[in-house]
C-alpha positions as CSV (number, residue, x, y, z in Angstrom):
1,M,121.2,-145.1,136.0
2,N,120.5,-145.3,132.2
3,I,121.9,-148.8,132.1
4,I,119.7,-149.9,135.0
5,K,116.7,-148.2,133.4
6,S,117.3,-149.9,130.1
7,T,117.7,-153.2,131.7
8,L,114.4,-152.8,133.6
9,I,112.6,-152.0,130.4
10,V,113.9,-155.1,128.7
11,I,112.9,-157.2,131.7
12,M,109.4,-155.7,131.7
13,A,109.0,-156.3,128.0
14,V,110.0,-159.9,128.3
15,S,107.8,-160.4,131.3
16,L,104.8,-158.9,129.5
17,S,105.4,-161.1,126.4
18,A,105.7,-164.2,128.5
19,G,102.5,-163.3,130.4
20,C,100.6,-162.7,127.2
21,N,101.7,-166.1,125.8
22,S,100.9,-167.8,129.1
23,G,97.4,-166.2,129.1
24,K,96.6,-167.4,125.6
25,H,97.8,-170.9,126.6
26,L,95.5,-170.8,129.7
27,L,92.6,-169.5,127.6
28,R,93.0,-172.3,125.0
29,K,93.2,-174.8,127.8
30,A,90.0,-173.5,129.5
31,N,88.1,-173.4,126.2
32,K,89.0,-177.0,125.5
33,T,87.9,-178.0,129.0
34,F,84.7,-176.0,128.6
35,E,83.9,-177.8,125.3
36,S,84.6,-181.2,126.9
37,G,81.9,-180.5,129.5
38,A,84.1,-180.3,132.5
39,Y,82.5,-177.1,133.6
40,S,83.7,-176.9,137.2
41,K,87.3,-177.4,136.1
42,A,86.8,-174.9,133.3
43,I,85.7,-172.2,135.8
44,T,89.0,-172.6,137.7
45,Q,91.0,-172.3,134.5
46,Y,89.1,-169.3,133.2
47,R,89.7,-167.5,136.5
48,K,93.5,-168.1,136.1
49,A,93.4,-166.9,132.5
50,I,91.2,-163.8,132.9
51,S,93.9,-161.4,134.2
52,K,96.4,-162.5,131.6
53,I,94.4,-162.1,128.3
54,S,93.3,-159.2,126.3
55,R,90.1,-157.2,126.8
56,R,88.6,-158.8,123.7
57,E,89.5,-162.3,124.8
58,Q,88.0,-161.6,128.3
59,I,84.6,-161.1,126.8
60,L,84.3,-164.7,125.5
61,A,86.1,-166.1,128.6
62,N,83.5,-164.4,130.9
63,Y,80.6,-165.5,128.8
64,N,81.8,-169.1,128.8
65,M,82.4,-168.9,132.6
66,G,78.9,-167.6,133.0
67,E,77.7,-170.6,131.0
68,C,79.6,-172.9,133.3
69,F,77.9,-171.4,136.4
70,R,74.5,-171.5,134.7
71,I,74.8,-175.2,133.7
72,L,76.0,-176.1,137.2
73,N,73.0,-174.2,138.7
74,Q,75.4,-171.7,140.5
75,N,72.9,-169.0,139.6
76,A,74.3,-166.3,141.9
77,N,77.7,-166.6,140.2
78,A,76.1,-166.8,136.8
79,E,74.1,-163.6,137.4
80,Q,77.2,-161.8,138.6
81,T,79.3,-163.0,135.6
82,Y,76.6,-162.3,132.9
83,G,75.7,-159.0,134.6
84,R,79.3,-157.8,134.4
85,L,79.2,-158.3,130.6
86,V,75.8,-156.6,130.3
87,R,76.9,-153.5,132.3
88,R,80.0,-153.2,130.1
89,G,77.9,-153.4,127.0
90,D,79.6,-156.6,125.9
91,N,76.5,-158.2,124.4
92,I,78.2,-161.2,123.0
93,K,76.0,-164.1,121.8
94,D,73.0,-164.7,124.0
95,V,74.3,-163.0,127.1
96,L,71.2,-160.9,127.6
97,Y,68.9,-163.9,127.3
98,R,71.1,-166.0,129.6
99,Y,71.2,-163.1,132.1
100,T,67.4,-163.0,132.0
101,E,67.2,-166.7,132.7
102,V,69.3,-166.6,135.8
103,L,67.5,-163.5,137.1
104,V,64.3,-165.5,136.9
105,K,65.9,-168.4,138.8
106,N,67.1,-165.9,141.4
107,R,63.5,-164.5,141.7
108,K,64.5,-161.1,140.4
109,Y,61.5,-160.7,138.2
110,D,61.5,-156.9,137.7
111,E,65.2,-157.0,136.6
112,A,64.4,-160.0,134.4
113,E,61.7,-158.2,132.6
114,K,63.9,-155.2,131.9
115,S,66.7,-157.5,130.6
116,L,64.2,-159.3,128.4
117,E,62.9,-156.0,127.0
118,T,66.5,-155.0,126.0
119,F,67.0,-158.4,124.4
120,A,63.7,-158.1,122.5
121,R,64.7,-154.7,121.1
122,Q,68.0,-156.1,119.8
123,H,66.5,-159.4,118.6
124,P,62.8,-158.8,117.9
125,E,62.4,-161.9,115.8
126,D,63.8,-164.3,118.4
127,S,61.2,-167.0,119.0
128,R,62.1,-167.4,122.7
129,I,60.9,-164.0,123.7
130,E,57.2,-164.8,124.2
131,N,58.1,-168.0,126.0
132,M,60.3,-166.2,128.4
133,K,57.6,-163.6,129.1
134,E,55.3,-166.4,130.1
135,T,58.1,-168.0,132.2
136,I,58.6,-164.8,134.2
137,K,54.8,-164.4,134.6
138,H,54.3,-167.9,135.9
139,A,57.4,-167.8,138.1
140,R,56.2,-164.6,139.7
141,E,52.7,-166.2,140.2
142,Y,54.3,-169.3,141.8
143,D,56.1,-167.1,144.3
144,V,52.9,-165.4,145.3
145,K,51.2,-168.8,145.4
146,R,54.0,-170.3,147.6
147,E,53.7,-167.3,150.0
148,K,50.0,-168.1,150.3
149,E,50.7,-171.7,151.1
150,Y,52.0,-170.8,154.5
151,I,50.7,-168.7,157.4
152,V,53.3,-166.9,159.4
153,E,52.3,-165.5,162.8
154,N,54.3,-163.6,165.4
155,F,54.9,-166.0,168.3
156,D,54.0,-163.2,170.6
157,I,53.7,-165.2,173.8
158,V,57.5,-165.5,173.9
159,N,58.6,-162.3,172.2
160,S,59.6,-159.1,174.1
161,I,60.9,-155.7,173.3
162,S,64.4,-157.1,173.3
163,N,65.9,-159.7,170.9
164,D,64.3,-163.1,171.0
165,F,65.7,-165.6,168.6
166,C,66.8,-169.1,167.5
167,P,64.0,-171.4,168.9
168,I,64.7,-175.1,169.3
169,F,62.4,-178.0,170.3
170,A,63.4,-179.4,173.7
171,T,61.1,-182.5,173.7
172,N,60.2,-185.0,171.0
173,D,56.5,-184.0,171.2
174,Y,57.5,-180.5,170.1
175,E,55.6,-179.0,173.1
176,T,58.6,-177.5,174.9
177,I,60.7,-174.8,173.1
178,F,64.0,-173.3,174.2
179,F,65.1,-169.9,172.8
180,T,67.6,-167.2,173.3
181,S,66.7,-163.8,174.6
182,S,68.5,-160.6,175.7
183,R,65.5,-159.5,177.8
184,Q,66.1,-157.9,181.2
185,S,64.2,-160.7,182.9
186,G,63.4,-158.6,186.0
187,K,67.0,-158.2,187.2
188,K,67.5,-154.5,187.4
189,D,71.2,-154.8,188.2
190,R,72.0,-156.6,185.0
191,K,74.5,-154.8,182.8
192,R,74.2,-154.2,179.1
193,H,76.8,-155.7,176.7
194,D,79.5,-153.2,175.6
195,V,79.4,-154.5,172.0
196,T,75.7,-155.0,171.4
197,G,74.1,-152.6,173.8
198,E,71.7,-155.4,174.8
199,Y,71.4,-157.2,178.1
200,V,73.4,-160.5,178.3
201,S,71.6,-163.2,176.4
202,N,70.3,-166.3,178.2
203,I,68.3,-169.4,177.5
204,Y,64.5,-169.3,178.1
205,Q,61.7,-171.9,177.7
206,T,58.0,-172.1,177.1
207,Q,55.7,-175.1,177.2
208,L,52.4,-176.0,175.6
209,G,49.7,-176.7,178.2
210,K,46.8,-179.0,178.0
211,D,44.6,-176.1,177.3
212,G,46.5,-175.5,174.0
213,E,48.1,-172.3,175.3
214,W,51.9,-171.7,175.6
215,S,53.1,-170.9,179.1
216,K,54.7,-167.8,180.3
217,T,58.5,-167.8,179.5
218,M,61.0,-168.8,182.1
219,K,64.8,-168.7,182.2
220,V,66.5,-172.1,182.2
221,E,68.4,-171.2,185.3
222,D,70.6,-174.3,185.4
223,L,72.1,-173.5,182.1
224,C,72.6,-169.7,182.6
225,T,75.1,-167.6,184.4
226,K,74.9,-163.9,185.5
227,R,78.0,-162.7,183.7
228,N,78.3,-164.9,180.6
229,E,76.1,-165.1,177.6
230,E,74.4,-168.4,176.7
231,G,72.5,-169.3,173.5
232,A,70.5,-172.4,172.7
233,G,71.9,-174.4,169.8
234,A,70.5,-177.9,169.2
235,F,69.3,-181.0,171.0
236,N,70.4,-184.5,170.1
237,S,67.7,-186.7,168.7
238,A,66.9,-188.2,172.1
239,Y,66.5,-184.7,173.6
240,T,68.9,-185.6,176.4
241,T,72.0,-183.5,175.4
242,L,71.9,-179.8,174.5
243,Y,74.6,-178.3,172.4
244,L,74.8,-174.6,173.3
245,T,77.0,-171.5,172.9
246,K,78.7,-169.8,175.8
247,T,80.9,-166.7,175.7
248,Q,84.4,-167.3,177.0
249,G,84.6,-164.0,178.9
250,Q,82.1,-161.8,180.8
251,Y,79.6,-159.4,179.3
252,D,82.1,-156.5,179.2
253,D,84.8,-158.5,177.4
254,L,85.4,-158.8,173.7
255,A,86.3,-162.5,174.1
256,G,84.9,-165.1,171.7
257,S,82.5,-168.0,172.3
258,S,82.8,-171.8,172.5
259,I,80.4,-174.7,172.1
260,Y,79.4,-176.7,175.2
261,T,77.2,-179.7,175.9
262,A,74.9,-180.2,178.9
263,N,73.1,-183.4,179.7
264,R,69.6,-183.7,181.1
265,D,68.4,-186.7,183.2
266,N,64.9,-188.1,183.4
267,N,64.0,-185.7,186.2
268,Y,65.1,-182.7,184.0
269,N,68.1,-182.0,186.1
270,W,71.1,-180.5,184.1
271,S,74.7,-181.4,184.3
272,D,77.3,-178.6,184.3
273,P,78.1,-177.6,180.7
274,E,81.3,-179.0,179.3
275,I,83.3,-177.5,176.4
276,V,83.3,-179.3,173.1
277,N,86.9,-179.5,171.8
278,V,86.6,-178.9,168.1
279,V,89.0,-176.0,167.8
280,P,91.7,-174.4,169.9
281,D,90.5,-172.1,172.7
282,S,91.8,-169.0,170.9
283,I,89.2,-169.5,168.1
284,S,85.6,-168.4,168.5
285,V,82.9,-170.8,167.5
286,G,79.2,-171.0,168.1
287,Q,75.6,-171.7,166.8
288,P,76.0,-175.5,166.9
289,S,73.7,-178.0,165.1
290,I,74.1,-181.7,165.5
291,S,73.2,-184.4,163.0
292,P,70.6,-187.0,164.0
293,D,73.3,-189.7,164.5
294,E,75.4,-187.1,166.5
295,L,78.4,-187.9,164.3
296,T,78.5,-184.5,162.5
297,L,78.6,-181.2,164.3
298,Y,77.9,-178.0,162.3
299,F,79.0,-174.7,163.7
300,V,79.9,-171.1,162.7
301,S,83.3,-169.5,162.9
302,D,85.3,-166.8,161.2
303,M,88.6,-168.8,161.7
304,P,91.2,-168.8,159.0
305,G,90.6,-170.9,155.9
306,G,87.1,-169.6,155.2
307,F,85.6,-167.8,152.2
308,G,84.7,-164.5,153.8
309,G,83.1,-163.4,157.0
310,H,81.5,-166.1,159.1
311,D,81.4,-169.5,157.5
312,I,79.7,-172.8,158.3
313,W,82.1,-175.6,159.3
314,K,81.6,-179.2,160.3
315,A,83.5,-181.6,162.5
316,T,82.9,-185.4,162.4
317,R,83.6,-188.4,164.5
318,T,83.3,-192.1,164.0
319,S,81.3,-192.8,167.2
320,K,79.7,-190.8,170.0
321,N,82.6,-191.7,172.3
322,D,85.3,-190.6,169.9
323,T,87.0,-187.2,169.8
324,W,86.1,-184.7,167.0
325,E,88.3,-184.7,164.0
326,Q,89.8,-181.6,162.4
327,P,86.9,-179.2,161.2
328,M,86.2,-178.9,157.5
329,N,84.8,-175.9,155.8
330,L,81.5,-176.7,153.9
331,G,82.9,-175.2,150.8
332,E,82.0,-172.5,148.3
333,K,78.5,-173.9,147.4
334,I,77.5,-173.0,151.0
335,N,79.9,-170.3,152.1
336,T,80.5,-167.0,150.4
337,K,82.3,-163.8,150.9
338,G,79.4,-162.7,153.1
339,D,78.3,-164.3,156.4
340,E,76.8,-167.8,156.6
341,M,75.2,-168.5,160.0
342,F,72.6,-170.4,162.0
343,P,72.9,-173.9,160.6
344,Y,70.0,-176.3,161.3
345,C,70.5,-179.9,160.5
346,R,67.1,-181.4,159.6
347,S,68.3,-184.8,158.3
348,E,71.5,-186.6,157.3
349,N,71.6,-184.7,153.9
350,E,69.4,-181.7,154.4
351,F,70.1,-178.6,156.5
352,Y,69.1,-174.9,156.5
353,F,71.2,-171.8,157.1
354,S,71.1,-168.1,156.7
355,S,73.4,-166.0,154.6
356,T,74.1,-162.4,153.4
357,G,76.3,-163.7,150.5
358,H,73.9,-165.7,148.4
359,V,71.3,-164.1,146.2
360,G,68.3,-163.2,148.4
361,L,65.6,-160.7,149.3
362,G,67.8,-158.6,151.6
363,G,69.6,-158.9,154.9
364,L,70.1,-162.5,156.2
365,D,68.0,-164.9,154.1
366,I,67.2,-168.5,155.0
367,Y,68.4,-171.2,152.5
368,R,67.9,-174.9,152.1
369,A,70.9,-177.1,151.3
370,I,70.6,-180.6,150.0
371,Q,73.7,-182.9,149.8
372,A,73.9,-185.4,147.0
373,D,75.5,-188.8,147.3
374,D,78.8,-187.5,145.9
375,G,79.0,-184.9,148.6
376,S,78.0,-181.9,146.5
377,W,75.5,-179.4,147.7
378,T,72.5,-177.8,146.0
379,V,71.4,-174.5,147.6
380,E,68.1,-172.7,147.1
381,N,66.6,-169.7,148.7
382,A,63.6,-170.6,150.9
383,G,61.7,-167.6,149.4
384,K,58.7,-165.9,150.8
385,P,57.1,-165.9,153.4
386,F,60.2,-167.1,155.3
387,N,62.4,-164.4,153.8
388,S,62.0,-160.7,153.7
389,S,64.1,-157.6,153.1
390,Y,65.1,-157.8,156.8
391,D,67.1,-160.5,158.6
392,D,65.6,-163.9,158.6
393,F,67.3,-166.9,160.3
394,G,67.2,-169.7,162.9
395,I,64.5,-171.9,161.2
396,I,63.3,-175.2,162.7
397,F,60.7,-177.7,161.7
398,E,58.3,-180.0,163.7
399,G,59.8,-183.3,162.5
400,S,59.0,-184.1,159.0
401,T,56.1,-181.7,158.8
402,D,56.2,-178.3,157.1
403,N,55.3,-176.5,160.3
404,G,57.9,-174.8,162.5
405,Y,59.4,-171.5,163.7
406,F,62.1,-169.0,162.6
407,T,63.5,-165.6,163.6
408,S,63.1,-162.3,161.9
409,N,63.5,-158.6,162.7
410,R,60.9,-157.7,160.0
411,S,58.5,-154.9,160.6
412,G,55.4,-155.5,162.7
413,G,57.2,-157.4,165.5
414,K,57.3,-156.7,169.2
415,G,61.0,-155.8,169.5
416,G,64.3,-156.4,167.7
417,D,64.5,-160.0,166.7
418,D,61.2,-161.9,167.1
419,I,60.3,-165.5,166.8
420,Y,57.6,-166.4,164.2
421,H,55.5,-169.5,163.9
422,F,54.7,-170.8,160.4
423,Y,52.4,-173.6,159.3
424,V,51.0,-174.9,156.1
425,N,47.9,-173.0,155.0
426,V,45.7,-176.0,154.4
427,P,42.5,-174.5,152.9
428,V,39.2,-176.1,153.8
429,I,38.4,-177.9,150.5
430,E,34.7,-178.7,150.2
431,Y,32.7,-180.2,147.4
432,Y,29.0,-179.8,147.0
433,V,26.4,-180.6,144.3
434,E,23.3,-178.5,144.0
435,G,20.5,-179.5,141.6
436,I,16.9,-179.7,140.8
437,I,14.5,-182.4,139.4
438,L,12.0,-181.3,136.8
439,D,9.2,-182.8,134.8
440,A,10.8,-183.4,131.4
441,K,7.6,-182.4,129.5
442,N,6.7,-179.1,131.1
443,Q,9.9,-178.2,133.1
444,T,8.1,-177.8,136.4
445,P,9.9,-178.7,139.6
446,L,9.0,-182.1,141.2
447,A,8.8,-183.2,144.8
448,G,10.7,-186.5,144.9
449,E,13.9,-188.2,146.2
450,V,17.5,-187.9,145.1
451,K,20.1,-190.6,146.0
452,M,23.9,-190.2,145.7
453,I,25.8,-193.4,145.6
454,G,29.6,-193.1,146.0
455,N,32.2,-195.6,144.9
456,N,33.6,-195.3,148.5
457,G,30.6,-197.1,149.8
458,S,28.6,-194.1,150.8
459,T,24.9,-193.5,150.1
460,L,23.3,-190.1,150.6
461,I,19.5,-189.5,150.3
462,R,17.6,-186.3,150.2
463,K,13.8,-185.6,149.9
464,T,13.1,-182.6,147.7
465,E,10.3,-180.2,148.4
466,K,7.9,-178.8,145.8
467,D,10.7,-176.6,144.4
468,G,12.6,-179.9,143.4
469,K,15.9,-178.6,144.8
470,Y,18.5,-180.7,146.5
471,K,22.1,-180.2,147.9
472,F,24.7,-182.7,149.0
473,K,28.2,-182.4,150.5
474,L,30.5,-184.7,148.7
475,T,33.8,-186.5,149.5
476,A,37.1,-185.9,147.7
477,N,38.3,-188.4,145.1
478,T,35.0,-190.1,144.8
479,D,32.8,-191.1,141.9
480,Y,29.1,-190.6,142.4
481,L,25.9,-192.0,140.7
482,C,23.0,-189.7,141.2
483,I,19.5,-191.2,140.9
484,A,16.3,-189.0,141.0
485,S,12.8,-190.4,141.4
486,A,9.3,-188.9,141.7
487,D,5.8,-190.2,141.7
488,K,4.4,-191.0,138.2
489,H,7.8,-190.4,136.6
490,L,10.6,-192.6,135.4
491,N,13.8,-192.5,137.4
492,Q,16.6,-190.5,136.0
493,K,20.3,-190.7,136.8
494,S,23.5,-188.8,136.2
495,R,27.2,-189.1,137.2
496,L,29.8,-186.8,138.6
497,S,33.3,-187.2,140.2
498,T,35.3,-185.1,142.6
499,A,38.5,-186.8,141.5
500,G,41.1,-184.4,140.2
501,Y,39.7,-181.3,141.8
502,E,42.3,-179.6,144.0
503,N,40.2,-176.7,145.1
504,S,36.6,-176.4,146.5
505,F,34.0,-176.8,143.8
506,L,30.2,-176.6,143.5
507,F,28.7,-179.0,141.0
508,T,25.3,-178.2,139.4
509,D,22.9,-180.7,137.9
510,T,19.4,-180.8,136.4
511,L,17.5,-184.1,136.3
512,N,14.6,-184.3,133.8
513,L,12.2,-187.0,134.7
514,M,9.8,-188.3,132.1
515,P,6.1,-188.6,133.2
516,T,4.5,-192.0,132.9
517,D,1.0,-190.8,132.3
518,K,1.7,-190.2,128.6
519,P,3.5,-192.3,126.0
520,I,7.3,-191.7,125.9
521,E,8.7,-191.7,122.4
522,I,12.0,-193.5,122.0
523,P,13.5,-191.7,119.0
524,N,16.0,-193.0,116.4
525,I,14.9,-196.6,116.3
526,F,15.4,-197.4,112.7
527,Y,14.4,-200.5,110.6
528,E,15.3,-201.8,107.2
529,F,12.9,-200.3,104.7
530,G,9.6,-202.3,104.8
531,K,11.1,-204.8,107.2
532,A,11.1,-205.4,110.9
533,D,14.8,-205.9,111.2
534,L,16.5,-203.4,113.5
535,N,19.1,-201.2,111.8
536,P,22.6,-201.0,113.4
537,Q,22.0,-197.3,113.7
538,S,19.3,-198.0,116.3
539,K,21.8,-199.3,118.9
540,E,22.2,-196.0,120.8
541,A,18.4,-195.6,121.1
542,L,18.0,-199.2,122.1
543,D,20.7,-198.8,124.8
544,K,18.8,-195.8,126.1
545,L,15.6,-197.9,126.3
546,L,17.6,-200.6,128.1
547,E,18.9,-198.0,130.6
548,I,15.4,-196.9,131.3
549,M,14.3,-200.5,132.0
550,N,17.3,-201.1,134.3
551,D,16.8,-197.7,136.1
552,N,13.2,-198.5,136.7
553,P,13.1,-202.2,137.6
554,S,9.5,-202.3,138.7
555,I,7.7,-200.9,135.6
556,I,5.8,-203.0,133.1
557,I,5.6,-201.4,129.7
558,E,4.0,-201.6,126.4
559,L,6.3,-201.0,123.4
560,A,4.1,-199.5,120.8
561,A,5.2,-199.2,117.1
562,H,3.5,-196.9,114.7
563,T,3.7,-196.4,110.9
564,D,2.9,-193.4,108.7
565,S,-0.5,-193.1,107.1
566,R,0.5,-194.5,103.7
567,G,-0.2,-198.0,102.7
568,D,-2.6,-200.8,103.5
569,N,-4.0,-201.1,107.1
570,R,-3.4,-204.8,107.3
571,V,0.2,-204.5,106.0
572,N,1.0,-201.6,108.4
573,D,-0.5,-203.4,111.4
574,D,1.5,-206.5,110.7
575,L,4.7,-204.5,110.1
576,S,4.3,-202.4,113.2
577,Q,3.6,-205.5,115.3
578,R,6.7,-207.2,114.1
579,R,8.8,-204.1,114.6
580,A,7.6,-203.8,118.2
581,Q,8.3,-207.4,118.8
582,A,11.9,-206.9,117.4
583,V,12.5,-204.3,120.1
584,V,11.1,-206.6,122.8
585,D,13.3,-209.5,121.6
586,Y,16.3,-207.2,121.8
587,M,15.5,-206.2,125.4
588,I,15.1,-209.9,126.3
589,D,18.5,-210.7,124.8
590,E,19.9,-207.9,127.0
591,G,18.5,-209.4,130.2
592,I,15.2,-207.7,130.6
593,K,12.5,-210.1,131.8
594,E,9.9,-211.0,129.2
595,D,6.9,-210.4,131.6
596,R,7.8,-206.8,131.9
597,M,7.1,-206.0,128.2
598,I,4.3,-206.2,125.8
599,A,4.7,-205.6,122.0
600,A,1.9,-203.7,120.3
601,G,1.7,-202.7,116.7
602,Y,-0.8,-199.9,116.0
603,G,0.0,-199.5,112.3
604,K,-1.3,-196.1,111.1
605,R,-4.4,-196.0,113.4
606,E,-3.0,-193.6,116.0
607,P,-1.3,-190.6,114.3
608,K,1.0,-188.5,116.5
609,V,-0.4,-185.4,118.3
610,V,1.9,-182.4,117.9
611,D,3.2,-181.2,121.3
612,S,5.3,-178.2,122.3
613,E,8.6,-180.1,122.0
614,T,7.7,-181.0,118.4
615,V,6.8,-177.4,117.6
616,A,10.1,-176.3,119.1
617,Q,11.9,-178.5,116.6
618,Y,9.5,-177.9,113.7
619,P,7.9,-174.4,114.0
620,F,5.7,-174.8,111.0
621,L,3.5,-177.3,112.9
622,T,0.7,-176.3,115.3
623,A,0.5,-177.7,118.8
624,G,-2.4,-180.0,119.6
625,R,-3.0,-180.9,115.9
626,K,-3.2,-184.6,115.0
627,L,-0.9,-185.6,112.1
628,D,-3.7,-187.2,110.1
629,D,-3.9,-187.2,106.3
630,K,-6.1,-184.1,106.3
631,Y,-3.5,-182.0,108.2
632,I,-0.5,-183.6,106.5
633,N,-2.0,-182.9,103.0
634,T,-2.0,-179.1,103.8
635,F,1.8,-179.4,103.3
636,K,1.6,-181.4,100.1
637,E,3.0,-178.6,98.0
638,D,6.1,-178.5,100.3
639,E,7.7,-181.9,99.9
640,E,10.2,-181.4,102.8
641,K,7.4,-180.5,105.3
642,F,5.2,-183.2,103.9
643,E,7.8,-185.9,104.5
644,I,8.6,-184.6,108.0
645,C,5.0,-185.1,109.0
646,H,5.0,-188.8,107.8
647,Q,8.4,-189.3,109.5
648,L,7.0,-188.1,112.8
649,N,4.2,-190.7,112.6
650,R,6.7,-193.5,112.2
651,R,7.7,-193.9,115.8
652,T,8.2,-196.3,118.7
653,E,6.8,-195.4,122.1
654,L,7.1,-196.6,125.6
655,I,3.9,-196.7,127.7
656,V,4.0,-197.6,131.4
657,I,1.0,-199.9,132.0
658,G,1.8,-201.2,135.4
659,I,4.1,-201.4,138.4
660,N,5.4,-204.6,140.0
661,K,4.8,-204.6,143.7
């Protein structure tokens, strides 16, 4: 016995040594593959190496494997791998930060915040912390926003106290729906299933009437039997062939199910269902979904070769008349150790399914899968409001729209599984402008007219009452020119645009109209000292004057130029006349007709009378006082005020002297 025991010890020692060396070799190979960027291959190599390397080496191997999953957007696997390191306290490199990242991607915001707090305590100076806080905040807000983008309602017209599930559209106008139900349907002698405790499931239908109401549900008798269970699966794109599931035995058997097809003619008569030979009779399959071209059949089975419980498989054929080829498992991107069920093929490269194995909100969650040109899949959780902490499955869409139906046993339903209708919550987006037209001098409201001219060809007109208020409803993505007019006032305009506004918005506007019964000063028209040449700085003021003339095409004006009180009368009269004429000439060059303007030089003969606006700007002045030499000289000791008074007298004014009929 001692010899045998010694021999065993030697054999074990040699074996352990060989295993250790083999593990180091596999780890070096995996690390090299990881560094080369072949992440998918590296994952396989790390998995082979993990059990054959030391505890210390496993830490780095697991971290690198987590990085592979993260980079490949396999976020559920990344979360699991990083989480294993975190729970063990193996805080190598950025594992806590990476763990936080994938928790956010997997919509686990509370856990992500806790992970980030731990990371922040260990690395308080890390510049990424604040950014990640914002990322979590915005991601959480997006989820809430996304939930609000849809309205989900219990499709109570079809639901019962029993299980009602897996709706499918039975016509191309989406106005007939088939679904599966385990309701009693009025047959008191029906037996309950020994496995589920429910009545035998059959196929039912409802139709949308001309009154917009769904009809009372009816069993599709031609497709149903008394002793077998039937479940609606999917129609072909022409809605002439139904792929359905039927149990192979009776309600009290534990036999499996098979996929059948039944054809419908133009008179809605059904052929006898025929079995679809995709697997041997001994294998249970069901929940079929057919691609638009009818060349790919998706179905669910727990047959050997899968990844866990029930997996999603597919069978293909080269034409509708050919036999189905050997089924293929959709692979680990789709299937997990949990259950993947209820596939729904929406297009050639997009389908939905439910799973207990992918990261979700609890129970069965609905997932969207997109297939790339290279055949690889990208899977994402459909999120709220489609998913809940309960079972959510069997989703369908109305063609290319975002409206449709799905099944859930969430709280608030009528029975077990209920069918829910969802549709995009399109808020009523409205744009309005509210405003008022006022006298620019005394700020009193004016009765007048407001016109809104849109670049979409629309013209809106409102008469204002004595309160001067107006309101318009506007159109989206439109630029508007607003023109206000009132008797004995110059027209005034403003602009606004609804372009770029995604939500309802109320614009406000105030239009100040200058009265025409008093001179209107055009400020900031400057001349070269002692000359009539217009200074380049005057362009903005001159453009404002040009705008007034264009906005009020019927007015005839006098352009009056004034000088201060210093200097010879004859010189000032001549200078002011030439300055007024310079402004008129400028207007003519810009296209204003000569017969609409008169140039008048008043020299220093008409000093400015101080008004309330002037006092608001220069409080040392008194309203109603004329800026003549006597008044100006009261400020002679204060050079600044003295010069302001003379400056105010040097002005150019617009006076409306007539209206062209």
